[in-house]
ZALUM-309153 format. One record per residue: residue number from 1; residue in one letter; chain; x, y, z of N, C-alpha, C in turn. Coordinates in steps of 0.05 Angstrom, whole numbers, plus 5000, padded with zeros to 4 digits. Example, Ala and Ser with C-alpha at 12.3 -4.5 7.8 and 13.67 -1.06 7.14 Angstrom:
BEGIN
1 A A 5264 4886 5156 5246 4910 5156 5264 4934 5156
2 S A 5257 4955 5142 5273 4979 5143 5258 5001 5157
END
This chain:
BEGIN
1 M A 6277 2694 2887 6299 2682 2901 6312 2661 2882
2 P A 6339 2662 2877 6351 2643 2858 6352 2615 2870
3 A A 6351 2596 2852 6353 2568 2859 6380 2562 2870
4 S A 6382 2543 2889 6407 2535 2901 6424 2521 2881
5 T A 6450 2527 2880 6468 2514 2862 6483 2491 2875
6 E A 6479 2487 2901 6493 2466 2916 6479 2439 2909
7 P A 6496 2418 2907 6484 2392 2901 6468 2381 2925
8 H A 6447 2367 2919 6431 2355 2939 6444 2328 2947
9 V A 6448 2324 2973 6460 2300 2983 6438 2283 2996
10 S A 6436 2258 2986 6416 2240 2996 6430 2216 3009
11 V A 6426 2213 3035 6439 2192 3050 6417 2175 3062
12 T A 6419 2149 3058 6399 2131 3069 6405 2124 3098
13 L A 6386 2114 3112 6389 2106 3140 6410 2083 3142
14 A A 6410 2065 3123 6430 2043 3123 6458 2054 3120
15 E A 6462 2075 3104 6489 2086 3101 6498 2100 3126
16 I A 6479 2114 3140 6486 2127 3165 6493 2106 3186
17 A A 6479 2084 3187 6485 2062 3206 6512 2050 3200
18 R A 6519 2047 3174 6545 2036 3167 6568 2055 3175
19 I A 6564 2080 3170 6584 2100 3178 6588 2100 3208
20 A A 6566 2099 3223 6568 2099 3252 6583 2074 3262
21 R A 6577 2051 3249 6590 2026 3257 6620 2027 3251
22 D A 6627 2037 3228 6655 2040 3220 6670 2059 3239
23 T A 6656 2081 3247 6668 2100 3265 6674 2087 3292
24 R A 6654 2072 3302 6658 2058 3328 6681 2038 3326
25 T A 6684 2024 3303 6705 2005 3300 6733 2018 3301
26 V A 6736 2040 3286 6761 2054 3285 6767 2066 3312
27 L A 6748 2078 3326 6752 2089 3352 6760 2067 3372
28 G A 6748 2044 3370 6755 2022 3388 6784 2012 3383
29 L A 6792 2011 3358 6820 2003 3352 6840 2024 3363
30 C A 6833 2049 3360 6851 2070 3370 6853 2070 3400
31 L A 6831 2067 3414 6831 2065 3443 6846 2041 3453
32 S A 6843 2019 3439 6857 1994 3446 6888 1998 3443
33 A A 6896 2011 3422 6924 2016 3417 6936 2034 3438
34 I A 6921 2055 3445 6930 2074 3466 6932 2060 3493
35 H A 6912 2043 3499 6912 2030 3525 6935 2009 3528
36 T A 6942 1996 3507 6963 1975 3509 6991 1985 3505
37 A A 6994 2010 3495 7021 2020 3490 7034 2030 3516
38 P A 7060 2025 3519 7074 2035 3543 7075 2066 3544
39 V A 7073 2076 3567 7075 2105 3571 7104 2113 3574
40 E A 7114 2129 3556 7142 2138 3557 7143 2167 3552
41 G A 7162 2180 3564 7166 2208 3559 7185 2212 3535
42 A A 7186 2236 3525 7204 2242 3503 7232 2247 3514
43 R A 7251 2234 3502 7279 2237 3511 7292 2260 3496
44 G A 7307 2276 3511 7321 2298 3499 7305 2324 3497
45 F A 7281 2324 3507 7264 2348 3507 7256 2355 3535
46 G A 7255 2381 3541 7246 2390 3567 7216 2396 3566
47 V A 7207 2410 3586 7179 2417 3588 7175 2443 3573
48 F A 7155 2445 3556 7150 2469 3541 7130 2486 3556
49 R A 7138 2510 3563 7120 2528 3578 7119 2555 3563
50 M A 7095 2566 3562 7092 2592 3549 7089 2614 3570
END
């Protein structure tokens, strides 16, 4: 069986925790922006139906 040519990725537990924390921060910012933005319809466009 030939050896794998794909690179080995080593991620530490601290890096995983940082990525998870950053993801929660970005998700929180997005949800906050969606929640505080006014709800408006698109002007000049009808309803698209297939």
